[in-house]
C-alpha positions as CSV (number, residue, x, y, z in Angstrom):
1,M,111.5,90.1,121.0
2,T,110.6,87.2,118.7
3,E,107.4,89.0,117.8
4,D,108.9,92.5,117.7
5,W,107.6,93.0,114.1
6,R,104.1,93.5,115.5
7,Q,105.0,96.9,116.8
8,G,105.3,98.0,113.1
9,G,102.6,95.9,111.4
10,F,102.5,93.7,108.4
11,G,102.4,94.6,104.7
12,L,102.8,93.3,101.1
13,Y,105.0,95.0,98.5
14,V,104.5,94.1,94.8
15,H,107.2,95.3,92.4
16,W,106.2,95.9,88.8
17,P,109.5,96.3,86.9
18,F,108.5,98.0,83.7
19,C,108.6,101.7,82.7
20,Q,107.9,103.6,79.4
21,A,111.3,105.2,79.8
22,K,114.3,105.1,82.2
23,C,114.8,108.3,84.1
24,P,118.5,109.4,84.3
25,Y,118.4,109.8,88.1
26,C,116.7,106.5,88.9
27,D,118.5,103.6,90.5
28,F,115.4,101.5,91.1
29,N,115.0,98.1,89.4
30,S,113.1,99.3,86.3
31,H,113.2,98.2,82.7
32,V,111.9,99.5,79.4
33,S,110.0,96.8,77.4
34,Q,107.9,97.2,74.3
35,Q,105.8,94.0,75.0
36,V,104.7,92.6,78.4
37,D,102.7,89.4,78.7
38,Q,100.3,90.6,81.3
39,S,98.7,87.2,81.9
40,A,102.1,85.5,82.5
41,W,103.0,88.2,85.1
42,R,99.6,87.9,86.8
43,D,100.1,84.2,87.1
44,A,103.6,84.6,88.5
45,Y,102.5,87.2,91.1
46,L,99.7,85.0,92.2
47,F,102.0,82.0,92.5
48,E,104.5,83.9,94.6
49,L,101.7,85.3,96.8
50,A,100.5,81.8,97.5
51,R,104.0,80.6,98.3
52,T,104.8,83.5,100.8
53,A,101.3,83.5,102.4
54,A,101.7,79.8,103.2
55,E,104.7,80.7,105.4
56,T,103.0,83.7,107.1
57,P,99.5,82.5,108.1
58,D,97.1,84.1,110.6
59,R,98.3,87.7,110.1
60,V,96.5,91.0,109.8
61,L,97.4,92.7,106.6
62,N,97.8,96.4,107.2
63,S,98.8,97.5,103.7
64,I,99.5,96.6,100.1
65,F,101.8,98.7,98.0
66,F,102.3,98.4,94.2
67,G,105.6,100.0,93.4
68,G,108.0,100.0,90.5
69,G,108.8,100.8,87.8
70,T,105.4,102.1,86.7
71,P,102.6,100.0,88.3
72,S,100.0,102.1,86.4
73,L,101.1,100.1,83.4
74,M,99.6,97.0,85.0
75,D,96.2,95.7,83.8
76,P,93.6,96.8,86.4
77,D,92.3,93.2,86.4
78,T,95.8,91.9,87.4
79,V,95.9,94.5,90.3
80,A,92.4,93.4,91.4
81,E,93.3,89.7,91.4
82,I,96.4,90.3,93.5
83,I,94.4,92.3,96.0
84,M,91.6,89.7,96.2
85,A,94.2,86.9,96.7
86,A,96.1,88.8,99.4
87,C,92.9,89.6,101.3
88,G,92.0,86.0,101.1
89,Y,95.3,84.7,102.4
90,W,95.6,87.2,105.2
91,T,92.9,89.1,107.3
92,P,92.7,92.6,105.9
93,A,92.8,95.4,108.5
94,N,89.6,97.4,108.8
95,D,91.5,100.4,107.5
96,I,93.8,98.6,105.1
97,E,95.8,101.0,102.8
98,I,96.2,99.8,99.2
99,T,98.5,102.1,97.3
100,L,99.5,102.1,93.6
101,E,102.3,104.3,92.2
102,A,101.5,106.1,88.9
103,N,103.3,108.2,86.4
104,P,101.2,111.0,84.9
105,G,102.0,109.8,81.3
106,S,100.3,106.5,81.9
107,V,97.2,107.8,83.7
108,E,93.8,107.3,82.0
109,A,90.5,107.8,83.7
110,G,89.3,104.3,82.8
111,R,92.3,102.6,84.2
112,F,92.1,104.6,87.4
113,A,88.5,103.7,87.8
114,G,89.5,100.1,87.2
115,Y,92.1,100.2,90.0
116,R,89.6,101.8,92.4
117,D,87.0,99.2,91.6
118,G,89.7,96.5,92.2
119,G,90.4,97.7,95.7
120,V,93.1,100.4,95.4
121,N,92.3,103.3,97.8
122,R,95.4,105.4,97.5
123,V,97.5,106.6,94.6
124,S,101.1,108.0,94.7
125,M,102.0,110.0,91.6
126,G,105.5,110.6,90.3
127,V,105.1,114.3,89.2
128,Q,108.8,115.3,90.2
129,A,108.6,118.9,88.9
130,L,106.1,121.6,88.1
131,N,108.3,123.1,85.4
132,D,108.4,121.7,81.8
133,A,112.1,122.5,81.3
134,D,113.1,120.6,84.4
135,L,110.8,117.7,83.6
136,R,112.8,117.3,80.4
137,R,116.1,117.5,82.3
138,L,114.9,114.8,84.6
139,G,114.0,112.6,81.6
140,R,110.3,112.7,82.4
141,I,107.9,112.0,79.5
142,H,105.0,114.1,80.8
143,T,104.4,117.8,80.9
144,V,103.1,120.0,83.8
145,A,99.7,120.2,82.1
146,E,99.6,116.4,81.8
147,A,100.6,116.0,85.4
148,Q,97.8,118.4,86.6
149,A,95.3,116.6,84.4
150,A,96.4,113.2,85.8
151,F,96.1,114.6,89.3
152,D,92.6,115.8,88.7
153,I,91.7,112.3,87.4
154,A,93.2,110.7,90.5
155,R,91.4,113.1,92.8
156,D,88.1,112.2,91.2
157,C,88.7,108.5,91.8
158,F,90.5,108.4,95.2
159,D,90.1,110.0,98.5
160,R,93.8,109.7,99.2
161,V,96.3,111.0,96.6
162,S,100.0,111.7,97.1
163,F,102.6,113.0,94.7
164,D,106.4,113.3,94.6
165,L,108.6,116.3,93.8
166,I,112.3,116.5,93.5
167,Y,114.1,119.7,94.6
168,A,117.7,120.9,94.6
169,R,117.7,120.5,90.8
170,Q,120.1,122.0,88.4
171,D,120.1,125.8,88.5
172,Q,117.0,125.9,90.7
173,T,116.8,129.0,92.9
174,L,115.3,129.3,96.3
175,E,112.6,131.5,94.9
176,Q,111.7,129.0,92.2
177,W,111.5,126.2,94.7
178,Q,109.3,128.3,97.1
179,H,106.9,129.1,94.2
180,E,106.8,125.5,93.0
181,L,106.2,124.2,96.5
182,E,103.4,126.7,97.1
183,T,101.8,125.5,93.9
184,A,102.1,121.9,94.9
185,L,100.6,122.6,98.3
186,S,97.6,124.3,96.7
187,M,97.0,121.0,94.8
188,A,97.8,118.6,97.6
189,I,95.1,116.5,99.3
190,D,96.8,114.9,102.2
191,H,100.4,113.8,101.4
192,L,103.5,115.0,99.7
193,S,106.9,113.3,99.2
194,L,109.6,115.9,98.7
195,Y,113.0,114.5,97.8
196,Q,116.3,116.3,97.4
197,L,118.0,115.2,94.2
198,T,120.7,112.7,94.9
199,I,123.2,111.5,92.3
200,E,123.5,107.8,92.4
201,S,126.3,105.8,90.8
202,G,125.2,103.5,88.0
203,T,122.6,106.0,86.8
204,A,122.9,108.3,83.7
205,F,123.1,111.3,86.1
206,G,125.9,109.5,88.0
207,D,127.9,108.9,84.8
208,R,127.4,112.6,83.8
209,F,128.4,113.9,87.2
210,A,131.5,111.7,87.2
211,A,132.5,113.2,83.9
212,G,132.0,116.7,85.1
213,K,129.0,117.3,82.8
214,L,126.2,117.7,85.4
215,R,126.5,121.4,86.2
216,G,124.3,123.7,88.2
217,L,123.7,121.5,91.2
218,P,123.3,123.5,94.5
219,D,126.1,123.5,97.1
220,D,125.4,122.1,100.6
221,D,124.3,125.5,102.0
222,R,121.7,126.2,99.2
223,A,120.4,122.7,99.5
224,A,120.0,123.2,103.3
225,D,118.2,126.4,102.7
226,M,115.8,124.6,100.3
227,Y,115.2,122.0,103.0
228,D,114.4,124.7,105.5
229,I,112.0,126.4,103.1
230,T,110.3,123.0,102.6
231,Q,109.7,122.5,106.3
232,T,108.5,126.0,107.0
233,T,106.2,126.1,104.0
234,C,104.7,122.7,104.6
235,D,104.1,123.4,108.3
236,K,102.3,126.6,107.3
237,H,100.0,124.7,105.0
238,G,99.2,121.9,107.5
239,L,101.3,119.2,106.0
240,P,104.2,118.8,108.6
241,M,107.1,116.5,108.1
242,Y,106.5,113.1,109.6
243,E,109.6,111.4,107.9
244,V,112.7,113.1,106.6
245,S,111.2,113.4,103.0
246,N,107.5,112.9,103.6
247,H,104.8,115.3,104.7
248,A,101.1,114.7,105.5
249,R,98.1,116.0,107.2
250,P,97.8,114.3,110.6
251,G,96.3,110.9,110.2
252,S,97.2,110.7,106.4
253,E,100.7,109.3,106.8
254,S,101.7,106.5,104.4
255,R,100.8,103.4,106.5
256,H,102.9,101.1,104.2
257,N,106.0,103.2,104.5
258,L,105.5,103.4,108.3
259,I,105.8,99.6,108.4
260,Y,109.3,99.9,106.9
261,W,110.3,102.8,109.2
262,S,108.8,101.2,112.3
263,G,110.4,97.8,112.0
264,G,107.3,95.9,110.8
265,D,107.3,92.8,108.6
266,Y,106.6,93.0,104.9
267,V,106.5,90.4,102.2
268,G,108.2,91.5,98.9
269,I,107.3,89.9,95.6
270,G,108.3,90.8,92.1
271,P,111.8,91.3,90.4
272,G,114.2,92.9,92.9
273,A,111.7,93.1,95.7
274,H,113.1,92.9,99.3
275,G,111.3,91.7,102.4
276,R,111.6,91.4,106.1
277,V,109.7,88.4,107.4
278,T,109.6,86.8,110.9
279,L,109.3,83.0,110.6
280,N,109.3,80.7,113.7
281,G,110.4,83.6,115.9
282,K,113.4,84.6,113.7
283,R,113.4,87.6,111.4
284,H,114.8,87.1,107.9
285,A,115.8,89.4,105.1
286,T,114.7,88.3,101.7
287,E,115.6,89.3,98.1
288,S,114.2,88.4,94.7
289,E,115.9,88.0,91.3
290,M,116.2,91.4,89.7
291,M,116.0,90.7,85.9
292,P,112.3,90.3,84.9
293,A,112.7,87.4,82.4
294,E,114.9,85.4,84.9
295,W,112.5,86.1,87.7
296,L,109.6,84.7,85.7
297,R,111.7,81.6,84.9
298,L,112.6,81.1,88.6
299,V,109.0,81.5,89.7
300,S,108.0,78.8,87.1
301,K,110.6,76.5,88.9
302,G,109.1,77.2,92.4
303,S,110.3,80.6,93.7
304,G,111.6,84.0,92.6
305,E,113.4,84.4,95.9
306,T,117.2,84.4,95.6
307,L,118.2,85.2,99.2
308,R,116.8,84.4,102.6
309,R,119.1,85.3,105.5
310,P,118.3,85.3,109.2
311,L,119.1,88.6,110.9
312,W,121.0,88.8,114.2
313,S,119.2,90.7,117.0
314,L,121.9,93.4,116.8
315,E,121.2,93.8,113.0
316,Q,117.5,94.2,113.8
317,A,118.3,96.8,116.4
318,E,120.6,98.8,114.1
319,E,118.1,98.6,111.3
320,Y,115.4,99.9,113.7
321,L,117.6,102.8,114.7
322,M,118.5,103.7,111.1
323,M,114.9,103.6,109.9
324,G,113.2,104.9,113.0
325,L,115.4,108.0,113.4
326,R,114.0,109.1,109.9
327,L,110.7,109.6,111.6
328,R,109.7,112.7,113.5
329,S,108.5,110.5,116.3
330,G,111.9,108.9,116.6
331,I,112.7,105.6,118.3
332,D,111.9,103.9,121.6
333,V,115.2,103.3,123.4
334,V,113.7,100.5,125.4
335,R,112.8,98.7,122.2
336,Y,116.3,99.3,120.7
337,E,118.1,98.0,123.8
338,S,115.8,94.9,124.0
339,L,116.8,94.0,120.4
340,A,120.5,95.0,120.7
341,G,121.2,93.4,124.1
342,H,123.1,96.4,125.2
343,K,122.5,100.1,126.2
344,L,122.4,102.8,123.6
345,D,125.7,104.7,124.0
346,P,125.0,107.5,126.6
347,K,128.0,109.5,125.5
348,A,126.6,109.8,121.9
349,R,123.2,110.6,123.3
350,N,124.5,113.4,125.5
351,S,126.8,114.8,122.9
352,L,124.1,115.0,120.2
353,S,121.6,116.4,122.7
354,E,124.1,119.2,123.8
355,L,124.6,120.0,120.1
356,G,120.8,120.5,119.7
357,L,120.5,117.8,117.1
358,I,118.2,115.4,119.1
359,Q,115.8,115.6,122.0
360,V,114.9,113.0,124.6
361,R,111.4,112.5,125.9
362,G,111.0,109.7,128.3
363,S,112.3,106.6,126.5
364,N,112.0,108.2,123.1
365,I,114.8,109.9,121.1
366,M,113.8,112.2,118.3
367,V,115.9,114.1,115.7
368,K,115.3,117.8,115.8
369,R,114.6,119.8,112.7
370,Q,118.2,121.0,112.2
371,G,119.4,117.5,112.9
372,F,117.6,116.0,109.9
373,M,120.0,117.9,107.7
374,V,122.9,115.8,109.1
375,L,120.8,112.6,109.8
376,N,123.5,110.2,108.5
377,A,126.1,111.7,110.8
378,I,123.7,111.3,113.8
379,I,123.0,107.6,112.9
380,S,126.7,107.0,112.5
381,E,127.4,108.5,115.9
382,F,125.0,106.1,117.6
383,L,126.2,103.1,115.7
384,V,129.9,103.7,116.0
385,G,129.5,104.8,119.7
């Protein structure tokens, strides 16, 4: 149990906090800044990387993920130095996945070639909509034409390219989403992330919604119909769902995100980055300072980390259940019970199975297609039970 993380693998997450503009739906730790001292940020990342690597020696590194913010605003040389340092501190897996998130408005052929030459082998693009009017509503600064051009550049540079779309947008019809999804699938190489629009408090959309000014959002039934269309259409095109919002050709799943969902360890560096790291047989949750300038100051004093908390075994079990049930492959009950120190509630398991929301295969529990539409309720049933 002390080495349970090995069942999920080990990864590095690097958070770049800067964007060209703040999207109204976004609740990530992102900031708009006119000037960024790239050399200062490079030095800070390398310092944090050395600090965290010293605590986690002799590990195989399965993935590196540059998230944000907009990491495609990073200097390619900075990305390359971080990758080189990480692969020096840890042993890179033979099939290591190195992903960089990009927004179409910040994509240039030269920069993408620089990222590729520096070691990036997968790009995830924040397209979000294939409709110019909806892109403006979502606060995006690119057009559909720019997104398609950026996708073509990425496809020329990388074998693995994913992009995101948001559905259940204001006034969006089922027919419009079907058409947009078909267009996306005609472009897709191996992976799509398809998210239902959620209104988060503390965002511009959240404030508008609270004031009754965010009209045209679909009701639950129409949103469920859109989800159903998504599954049927992606299955038909050979990109089945492997996680509640993610679709891939078999073998092209995001290895980094699978570390999260499978209960692996991951080091998080950068403003607001979270981590899960097993040290001396005990798993810890880590957090970093969120504000960029303060994070830089703390790193200069020795560490950007602001929280390190040991996790109880029951917390690990519940986290594994919450994350693992998002996966089509589900969870291993034996692993859950080993972490939790008690049996998974048989009453909840039987009830959810009778309702047709989960299925049990050997020691595995998997959420069925109709169950993913009420996933939070299923998780609550197991945890409360």
